[in-house]
Structure formats: structure tokens, C-alpha cells
C-alpha positions in Angstrom: 45.9 -226.9 -160.7 47.9 -227.8 -164.0 46.5 -229.4 -167.0 48.3 -231.9 -169.2 46.8 -231.9 -172.5 48.6 -235.1 -173.9 48.7 -235.9 -177.7 45.8 -238.0 -179.0 47.5 -241.2 -178.1 45.1 -244.1 -177.8 47.4 -246.8 -176.6 46.6 -247.6 -173.0 50.1 -248.9 -172.4 51.2 -245.3 -173.1 48.4 -243.6 -171.4 48.8 -245.4 -168.1 52.5 -244.8 -168.4 51.7 -241.1 -168.6 49.7 -241.2 -165.4 52.2 -243.1 -163.4 55.0 -240.9 -164.5 53.1 -237.9 -163.5 52.3 -239.4 -160.1 56.0 -240.6 -159.4 58.4 -238.3 -161.2 56.8 -234.8 -161.9 57.3 -233.2 -158.4 55.2 -230.1 -158.6 53.2 -228.4 -155.8 50.0 -228.2 -157.7 47.5 -230.9 -158.6 47.4 -232.2 -162.2 44.4 -232.9 -164.4 44.8 -235.5 -167.1 42.6 -237.0 -169.8 43.0 -239.9 -172.0 41.0 -242.0 -174.5 42.0 -245.6 -175.2 41.4 -247.8 -178.0 39.6 -251.1 -177.0 41.2 -252.5 -173.8 40.3 -254.3 -170.7 41.9 -252.4 -167.7 42.2 -254.6 -164.8 42.6 -253.6 -161.2 45.8 -254.1 -159.5 44.8 -257.2 -157.6 42.7 -259.1 -160.2 43.2 -262.4 -162.0 42.7 -261.9 -165.7 41.2 -265.5 -166.1 38.5 -264.4 -163.9 37.6 -261.2 -165.6 37.9 -261.8 -169.6 37.1 -263.9 -172.4 40.6 -264.6 -173.7 39.4 -266.0 -177.1 37.3 -262.9 -177.8 40.1 -260.7 -176.6 42.5 -262.3 -179.0 40.0 -262.4 -182.0 39.2 -258.5 -181.6 42.8 -257.4 -180.8 41.7 -255.9 -177.5 44.5 -254.9 -175.1 44.7 -256.4 -171.5 46.5 -254.0 -169.0 46.7 -253.9 -165.6 46.5 -250.5 -163.7 48.1 -249.4 -160.4 44.9 -248.9 -158.7 42.6 -251.5 -157.2 38.9 -252.3 -157.9 37.2 -254.1 -160.8 38.1 -254.5 -164.4 36.6 -251.8 -166.9 36.4 -251.6 -170.6 37.8 -248.7 -172.5 37.4 -248.0 -176.1 37.3 -244.6 -178.2 33.8 -243.8 -176.8 35.2 -243.8 -173.2 36.6 -240.6 -171.8 39.2 -241.1 -168.8 40.1 -238.5 -166.3 42.8 -238.4 -163.6 43.5 -235.9 -160.9 47.2 -236.1 -159.4 47.6 -234.4 -156.3 51.0 -233.6 -154.3 49.3 -235.1 -151.0 47.2 -237.9 -149.8 44.7 -235.4 -148.5 41.9 -236.5 -151.0 42.5 -240.3 -150.4 39.2 -242.0 -150.3 37.3 -238.7 -150.7 35.9 -239.4 -154.2 33.3 -236.7 -154.0 36.1 -234.2 -154.1 37.3 -235.4 -157.6 34.1 -236.4 -159.1 32.3 -233.2 -158.2 33.4 -231.1 -161.3 32.2 -234.0 -163.5 28.9 -234.1 -161.8 28.4 -230.5 -162.0 28.8 -230.6 -165.8 26.5 -233.5 -166.2 23.8 -231.7 -164.2 24.4 -228.5 -166.2 23.8 -230.5 -169.2 20.2 -231.6 -167.8 21.3 -235.0 -166.6 20.3 -236.3 -163.0 23.9 -237.2 -161.9 25.0 -238.1 -158.5 27.8 -240.0 -156.7 26.7 -243.3 -155.4 28.3 -246.3 -153.5 31.2 -243.9 -152.5 32.8 -244.0 -155.9 30.5 -244.5 -158.7 28.6 -241.7 -160.7 25.1 -242.6 -161.9 23.2 -240.6 -164.2 19.4 -241.0 -164.5 19.8 -243.9 -162.2 22.3 -245.8 -164.6 26.1 -246.1 -163.9 28.2 -244.0 -166.3 31.5 -243.8 -164.2 33.6 -245.9 -161.8 36.5 -244.5 -160.0 39.4 -245.7 -158.1 42.5 -244.3 -156.4 46.3 -245.2 -155.8 48.9 -243.5 -153.4 52.6 -243.5 -153.3 55.2 -241.6 -151.6 52.9 -239.0 -150.2 51.1 -238.4 -153.6 48.1 -239.9 -154.9 45.8 -240.0 -158.0 42.1 -240.4 -158.4 41.0 -241.5 -161.8 37.6 -242.6 -163.3 36.0 -243.6 -166.6 33.0 -241.8 -168.3 31.0 -243.9 -170.6 30.0 -241.5 -173.5 29.6 -243.6 -176.6 31.1 -247.2 -175.7 30.4 -250.3 -177.5 28.4 -252.0 -174.8 28.2 -255.3 -176.9 32.0 -255.4 -177.1 32.3 -254.6 -173.4 30.0 -257.3 -172.3 31.8 -259.9 -174.3 35.3 -258.8 -173.4 34.4 -258.7 -169.6 32.5 -262.1 -169.8 34.7 -265.1 -168.8 34.5 -268.3 -170.7 32.1 -270.8 -168.9 34.7 -272.4 -166.8 34.9 -273.4 -163.1 37.4 -271.1 -161.8 38.4 -270.6 -158.1 40.5 -267.5 -157.2 41.4 -265.3 -154.3 41.4 -262.4 -156.7 38.6 -259.7 -156.2 35.8 -260.1 -158.5 34.4 -257.2 -160.5 30.9 -256.0 -159.5 29.1 -255.6 -162.8 26.0 -253.0 -162.9 23.7 -251.8 -165.6 25.1 -249.0 -167.4 24.4 -246.6 -170.0 26.2 -244.0 -172.4 26.0 -240.3 -171.7 25.5 -239.9 -175.5 22.1 -241.5 -175.2 21.1 -238.8 -172.7 22.4 -235.7 -174.6 21.9 -233.8 -177.9 23.3 -235.8 -180.9 25.5 -232.8 -181.8 27.3 -233.1 -178.3 30.7 -235.2 -178.5 33.2 -236.6 -176.2 35.6 -233.8 -176.9 32.9 -231.1 -175.8 32.4 -233.1 -172.8 36.0 -233.0 -172.1 36.2 -229.2 -172.7 33.3 -228.6 -170.3 34.9 -230.4 -167.6 38.1 -228.5 -168.0 36.1 -225.4 -167.7 34.4 -226.5 -164.7 37.7 -227.4 -163.0 39.4 -224.1 -164.0 36.2 -222.1 -163.4 36.2 -220.8 -166.9 39.8 -219.4 -166.9 42.7 -220.5 -169.2 44.2 -223.4 -167.6 48.0 -223.4 -166.7 49.7 -226.2 -168.7 52.3 -228.8 -167.8 54.0 -229.4 -171.1 55.7 -233.1 -171.4 59.1 -232.5 -172.7 61.7 -234.8 -174.3 62.9 -236.1 -170.9 59.3 -236.8 -169.8 58.6 -238.8 -173.0 61.9 -240.8 -172.7 60.7 -241.7 -169.1 57.1 -242.5 -170.3 58.2 -244.7 -173.1 60.5 -246.7 -171.0 58.0 -247.3 -168.3 55.6 -248.5 -170.8 57.9 -250.9 -172.3 59.1 -252.2 -169.0 55.7 -252.4 -167.2 52.5 -251.8 -169.2 53.8 -253.8 -172.3 55.0 -256.7 -170.1 53.5 -259.9 -169.6 54.8 -260.3 -166.1 52.8 -257.0 -165.1 49.7 -257.6 -167.1 49.3 -261.4 -166.4 52.1 -262.5 -164.1 50.7 -260.6 -161.2 47.5 -262.6 -161.2 46.6 -264.1 -157.9 46.9 -268.0 -157.6 43.9 -269.8 -159.1 42.7 -273.1 -160.2 41.1 -273.9 -163.5 38.9 -276.8 -164.3 37.4 -277.8 -167.8 35.9 -280.8 -169.3 34.7 -281.9 -172.5 33.8 -284.8 -174.4 36.3 -285.2 -177.5 37.0 -287.5 -180.3 39.4 -289.3 -178.0 37.0 -289.5 -175.1 36.0 -287.4 -172.2 38.8 -285.2 -170.9 38.9 -283.4 -167.4 41.5 -281.0 -167.1 42.7 -279.3 -163.8 45.4 -276.7 -163.7 46.9 -274.8 -160.6 48.3 -271.5 -161.8 50.3 -269.0 -159.5 51.9 -265.8 -160.8 50.6 -266.6 -164.3 52.8 -269.8 -164.3 51.5 -273.5 -164.4 52.4 -275.1 -161.0 50.5 -278.4 -161.5 48.3 -280.1 -164.3 46.2 -283.4 -164.0 44.3 -284.8 -166.9 41.6 -287.3 -166.2 39.3 -289.2 -168.5 38.5 -292.4 -170.4 40.9 -291.8 -173.3 43.3 -294.5 -174.4 46.9 -294.0 -175.2 50.0 -296.2 -175.1 52.0 -293.7 -173.0 51.5 -292.3 -169.5 49.6 -289.0 -169.7 51.7 -287.9 -166.8 54.6 -287.5 -169.2 52.5 -284.8 -170.8 51.6 -283.3 -167.6 55.2 -282.6 -166.6 56.0 -281.1 -169.9 53.3 -278.3 -169.1 54.4 -277.4 -165.4 56.5 -274.3 -165.4 55.1 -273.0 -168.5 53.3 -269.4 -168.6 49.7 -270.0 -168.7 49.5 -268.0 -172.0 47.9 -269.5 -175.2 51.0 -268.9 -177.4 53.3 -270.7 -174.9 50.9 -273.8 -174.6 50.4 -273.7 -178.4 54.2 -273.7 -179.2 54.7 -276.6 -176.7 51.9 -278.8 -177.9 53.3 -278.3 -181.4 56.4 -280.2 -180.4 54.5 -283.1 -178.8 52.9 -286.1 -180.5 49.4 -286.1 -178.7 48.6 -289.5 -180.1 51.0 -291.2 -177.7 48.6 -290.2 -175.0 45.0 -289.7 -176.5 44.9 -291.3 -179.9 43.3 -289.0 -182.3 43.0 -285.8 -180.1 43.3 -282.4 -182.1 45.7 -280.0 -180.7 43.3 -277.4 -181.0 40.7 -279.3 -178.7 43.3 -279.9 -176.0 44.4 -276.1 -176.1 40.8 -275.0 -175.4 40.9 -277.3 -172.3 44.4 -276.1 -171.1 43.4 -272.3 -171.8 
């Protein structure tokens, strides 16, 4: 087993790139243990629809990252109180065997006096409350098994970030399973911190001996930064991979009742219909046609609406009101 002690980088778009780089490009015969801690972020499963997982208004207001990971499963919230661990192996021998990779973590928690166990195949529970979710991904004969550990996460922010706005959304995406969770800090001595937990897990994995390290060199960092830019910082990966979905929202506005229905595929608007009792001198179908083909992204919609005289279709409707209905 090798240990990668990456610098204290809290950008999830970099940390997920480090993990993928170690999986795909670092061809070593040993397994690799990696830890990372991210600033506030929603990390979506590979097959999820962002519209079904987050509150985009809250995400934008709080400056929370939205990043899609390689592995499947549900959306999770990361912040500086969340410790993430990843085991990268040179074979697929541990695929679906979550006990193999969560074992050292459970061992540490039990040594700390916590009643910890693996449940539901891939979740760690501590004193009957969920503290860790785990997922796996395999490629080219190699794999990783990674998981979260809620240590001192802002649960209020987590619940708001992962709570979609009240809208009727139909999607083929896999929905996240939300369960009652707790922070490990609440179960431990106040002096015990997230870095001590990390150190204790390292000690358990390497059985108290000094771990052999894999040092990321300049060539590694060039590949990591390129992967981050091309993938984890891109709209196409984080949003454009969302499954097809239909969005329906309605509201009573100053222009009358509006009922907006949108079809989206791969993050791009495929069709729009706006119904209601509003009165305007021009056909609303003209507006609908201008929205088809746009990214279903607030910034793009806002930029387009800035160039349109909405009074032609709705009378006195404010742009902000229509924007809320479209996104």
C-alpha cells in the first residue's frame, strides 16, 4: 500500500482530478490510499440529474461547487468538516466488496468507543446514525473505492443544498436516498479533530508502521490540472451529462397566471411551452423558439432574456419572475 499525502487543496475540482489521475495514469503494483477535504460542494453521482438533487438558488448564493464524480450513487455534500478517503487498487478484486475498504475506518471508530458497523452494503453507521456513504468505480482493470466521513459538517447547509426547489420534476435519474445522519465530532472528545481521525486511519491501514509514500511530481500535477480544467471544471461534465428530464413550474404573476413546461436533454433545452391567461400583442411561441437550444443554465437564460422585450408577450412581467419559472 502506498500513501498519497496531497497538499491541503480544498477545491473538489482538483481533488477529484487527483483521484482519477491516480486511477488511470499512475500504474503501480500497490494499492494507493488518498485523503482529501473539500470546501462546500455538492458531489453528484455519475448518473444523476442536478435539477433533481440541488437547490440552484441556494447553491449560487452560497458559492457552493457542483461537481460530478466518476462513481455512481447519490449526491453528497462536502465541506471542511467532511473527511474523504479513497482506496485505489491495481485490480478489480475488491469490486462490490465495501467491507474490505471500510474495515480500517470501522476499526478506528470502534477503538474510539463508537458502535460502528457497515450496513446496507456500503454505508457506515455510528451509534445507529449514518456517518459515511461509499461508492466504487472501475476502469481498465483498476478500481477505486471511496467514501465520506461526516466529522463536523454543517448539516443545515447540507440539507438546504441537497433539497431541490419545490417543482414538479420527472426524470430517469437515480434519486439520492436521504437518511438521518450525525457528525462524529458529536460522539467524540472535544479535543479530537478531523486530522487526528485521518492520522488514526492511516495508522490502522499501515498497522502502525511508517507508510511508503507516492509523491506527486511536476508531471503528475500537469496531468491533474489539465484533467481538472477539461473535465471537473467544465459545464459539459458537471451539468451536460444530466439525464433527460421535464420541468414544470407555475405561478400567479403581475402579468397573470403562467405555467411553464420545459424539456431538457444533456443540459440543453429541447422544447418550451408557456401557458396562462396573460395578454400580449405578440405570440408567445416566438419567445419559446428563442429559448430552444440554450443551455439550461441560469446565466445563459438571463443573458438571453436581457435581449428580449418581454412586454411583447406578457405586458408588465419582470424578467426575474420569468427566470425563476424557467430555472
